[in-house]
C-alpha positions as CSV (number, residue, x, y, z in Angstrom):
1,M,27.1,27.4,9.0
2,K,24.6,25.1,8.3
3,R,23.0,25.8,11.9
4,T,22.6,29.6,11.1
5,A,18.9,29.5,9.6
6,I,17.9,27.1,12.5
7,T,19.3,29.3,15.4
8,L,17.9,32.1,13.6
9,A,14.6,30.8,13.9
10,M,14.8,30.5,17.7
11,L,15.1,34.2,17.9
12,A,11.3,34.8,17.8
13,A,10.5,32.6,20.7
14,L,13.4,33.9,22.8
15,L,12.3,37.8,22.2
16,T,8.7,36.7,23.1
17,F,10.0,35.4,26.4
18,G,12.2,38.2,26.9
19,Q,9.5,40.8,26.2
20,A,7.3,38.8,29.0
21,G,9.6,38.4,31.8
22,A,13.0,39.7,31.2
23,Q,14.8,42.0,33.6
24,S,17.8,44.2,32.7
25,H,21.1,44.1,35.0
26,D,23.4,46.8,35.9
27,H,26.0,46.2,38.6
28,A,27.3,49.8,38.8
29,G,23.9,51.3,39.9
30,P,20.2,51.0,39.6
31,T,19.9,52.0,36.1
32,T,20.0,49.3,33.4
33,H,22.6,49.3,30.8
34,A,20.2,50.5,28.1
35,Q,18.8,53.5,30.4
36,A,22.8,54.5,30.9
37,A,23.9,54.0,27.5
38,P,24.2,56.8,24.9
39,T,23.4,56.3,21.1
40,A,26.0,54.5,19.2
41,I,28.1,56.9,17.2
42,A,29.5,56.6,13.9
43,T,33.6,56.5,14.6
44,G,36.4,55.0,12.2
45,A,35.9,51.3,11.2
46,W,32.9,50.9,13.7
47,A,30.7,53.6,11.6
48,P,26.9,52.1,11.4
49,A,26.2,50.4,7.9
50,A,25.3,52.0,4.9
51,S,21.4,51.9,4.3
52,S,21.9,50.3,1.1
53,I,23.0,46.9,2.5
54,A,20.4,44.3,2.2
55,I,20.5,41.9,5.1
56,P,19.6,38.5,4.6
57,A,17.2,35.9,6.2
58,N,20.2,33.9,7.4
59,S,22.1,37.0,8.7
60,V,23.4,37.1,12.2
61,Y,22.5,40.5,12.0
62,Q,18.6,39.6,12.2
63,A,19.3,39.4,15.9
64,P,17.7,42.7,17.6
65,T,19.3,42.7,21.0
66,P,20.8,46.0,22.0
67,L,24.5,45.6,23.1
68,T,26.4,48.5,25.0
69,D,30.2,48.5,24.4
70,A,33.1,49.5,26.7
71,A,32.7,52.9,25.6
72,G,29.2,53.1,26.8
73,Q,27.8,53.1,23.2
74,R,24.6,51.2,22.5
75,F,24.2,49.4,19.2
76,V,22.6,46.4,17.7
77,L,24.5,43.8,15.4
78,K,22.8,45.2,12.2
79,D,25.0,48.5,12.9
80,L,28.0,46.6,11.9
81,A,27.2,45.4,8.4
82,G,29.5,46.7,5.8
83,A,32.6,45.0,6.5
84,P,33.8,41.4,7.4
85,L,33.7,40.8,11.1
86,L,35.0,38.1,13.5
87,V,32.6,37.8,16.4
88,T,32.8,35.4,19.4
89,M,31.5,35.2,23.1
90,F,33.4,35.3,26.3
91,Y,33.4,36.7,30.1
92,G,35.3,38.4,32.1
93,D,35.8,36.2,35.0
94,C,36.8,33.4,32.6
95,H,40.4,32.0,33.5
96,S,40.5,29.1,31.2
97,A,38.9,29.2,27.5
98,C,38.5,32.9,27.0
99,P,42.5,34.1,27.4
100,V,42.9,31.5,25.0
101,V,40.5,32.6,22.6
102,I,41.8,36.4,23.0
103,E,45.3,35.4,22.3
104,T,44.2,33.2,19.2
105,L,42.5,36.5,17.8
106,K,45.6,38.6,18.5
107,R,47.7,35.9,16.4
108,T,45.0,35.7,13.8
109,V,45.7,39.4,13.3
110,S,49.3,39.1,13.0
111,A,49.1,36.1,10.7
112,L,47.1,38.4,8.3
113,G,49.8,41.1,7.9
114,P,49.0,44.6,7.1
115,D,45.5,43.4,6.0
116,G,44.7,42.3,9.6
117,K,44.6,45.7,10.6
118,R,41.2,46.3,8.7
119,L,39.7,43.6,10.4
120,R,37.1,44.2,13.1
121,I,36.4,41.9,16.0
122,L,33.7,41.8,18.3
123,L,33.7,39.9,21.7
124,I,30.1,39.7,23.4
125,S,29.9,39.0,26.9
126,L,28.2,35.6,28.1
127,D,27.6,37.1,31.7
128,P,25.6,40.5,31.8
129,K,25.1,40.2,35.5
130,R,28.6,40.6,36.4
131,D,30.3,42.4,33.3
132,T,29.7,45.8,32.7
133,P,30.7,48.5,30.0
134,K,33.4,49.7,32.7
135,S,34.4,46.1,33.5
136,L,35.0,45.3,29.7
137,G,36.9,48.4,29.4
138,M,39.3,47.5,32.0
139,M,39.7,43.8,30.6
140,A,40.2,45.5,27.1
141,E,43.1,47.9,28.6
142,M,44.6,44.9,30.7
143,Q,44.8,42.8,27.4
144,K,45.9,45.4,25.2
145,L,43.1,45.5,22.6
146,D,43.1,48.1,20.3
147,P,39.7,49.9,20.6
148,A,39.7,50.9,16.9
149,Q,39.6,47.2,16.1
150,Y,38.4,45.3,19.0
151,R,35.0,46.1,20.6
152,L,33.9,44.3,23.8
153,A,30.2,44.5,24.7
154,V,27.3,43.2,26.8
155,A,23.5,42.8,26.4
156,G,21.2,44.3,28.9
157,N,19.9,40.7,30.4
158,D,20.1,36.9,30.3
159,T,17.6,36.7,27.5
160,G,19.3,39.1,25.2
161,T,22.3,37.0,25.6
162,R,20.7,33.9,24.9
163,M,19.4,35.2,21.6
164,L,22.7,36.2,20.4
165,A,24.1,33.0,21.4
166,A,21.6,31.4,19.5
167,A,22.2,33.3,16.4
168,L,26.1,32.8,16.9
169,D,25.6,28.9,17.3
170,I,27.3,29.2,20.7
171,R,26.3,26.9,23.4
172,Y,26.6,27.9,26.9
173,R,25.6,26.9,30.8
174,P,26.3,28.7,34.0
175,L,27.7,26.4,36.5
176,D,27.3,26.2,40.7
177,N,30.6,27.7,41.2
178,G,30.0,30.8,39.3
179,E,32.0,29.7,35.8
180,I,30.4,29.4,32.5
181,S,30.8,26.4,30.4
182,H,30.7,27.5,26.9
183,T,31.6,26.5,23.2
184,T,34.6,28.5,21.8
185,R,33.1,29.3,18.3
186,I,34.4,32.4,16.3
187,A,32.6,33.2,13.2
188,L,33.8,35.4,10.4
189,L,30.8,37.2,8.8
190,N,30.3,38.6,5.5
191,A,29.3,42.2,5.1
192,D,25.6,41.2,5.4
193,G,26.2,39.3,8.4
194,S,25.9,36.0,6.7
195,V,28.5,33.4,8.3
196,R,31.5,32.7,5.9
197,A,33.5,30.5,8.1
198,D,34.0,29.6,11.6
199,S,36.5,28.0,13.9
200,S,36.2,26.3,17.2
201,K,39.8,25.3,17.6
202,L,41.0,25.9,21.1
203,T,44.5,26.7,20.7
204,V,46.4,30.0,20.7
205,E,48.1,29.2,17.3
206,P,45.9,30.5,14.7
207,D,43.7,28.2,12.5
208,Q,45.5,28.1,9.3
209,E,42.4,27.4,6.8
210,F,40.2,30.3,9.1
211,V,43.1,32.8,8.3
212,R,42.9,31.9,4.6
213,Q,39.2,32.4,4.8
214,I,39.5,35.8,6.6
215,A,42.3,37.0,4.2
216,S,39.9,36.2,1.2
217,A,37.0,38.1,2.7
218,L,39.3,41.1,3.2
219,K,40.8,41.2,-0.3
220,R,36.9,41.7,-1.6
């Protein structure tokens, strides 16, 4: 949590770089994610924030990177303000840490009991070159992730992805074999996008202290 203000300070430099030379990628066709994606729709638990919510300077929601989810809806993190949110990063071709993280998220929801159904969970791809909204939708279906609760999304390019990773204090590095080495941080965000708690334990069993923090946030 202490690093959040520092990582957010990196966003301006990253954004400047992205505007100067970043290219969008879409492996389903010649159009970019941003061009193909419709405007975000206010549906259920994922409705946009109320305009009255103040976003503090240390909020992850200051990151302006557009995302496209598995349903083809385009949004930015600030649109998710208004309720507690779990957020982490992963990639579709990961066969080691990412499946463990997803299972941890499922078991964390179960450990919360009935309140767990009210928790929103966002998984952001680290691999915009290969992950597309369509492939993320297939992955969500394969993992049996309820779209009313879990949202899988991808940025349009590498620069946007690095900006989000900086905001979330997640470090990653593409390897020569096509895999991505990355940290496994799961962050619990307050309604305003400030980080309330986090967990980096790589185990399918829920982090009990983290579960208690989530339960407390949901009761507010």
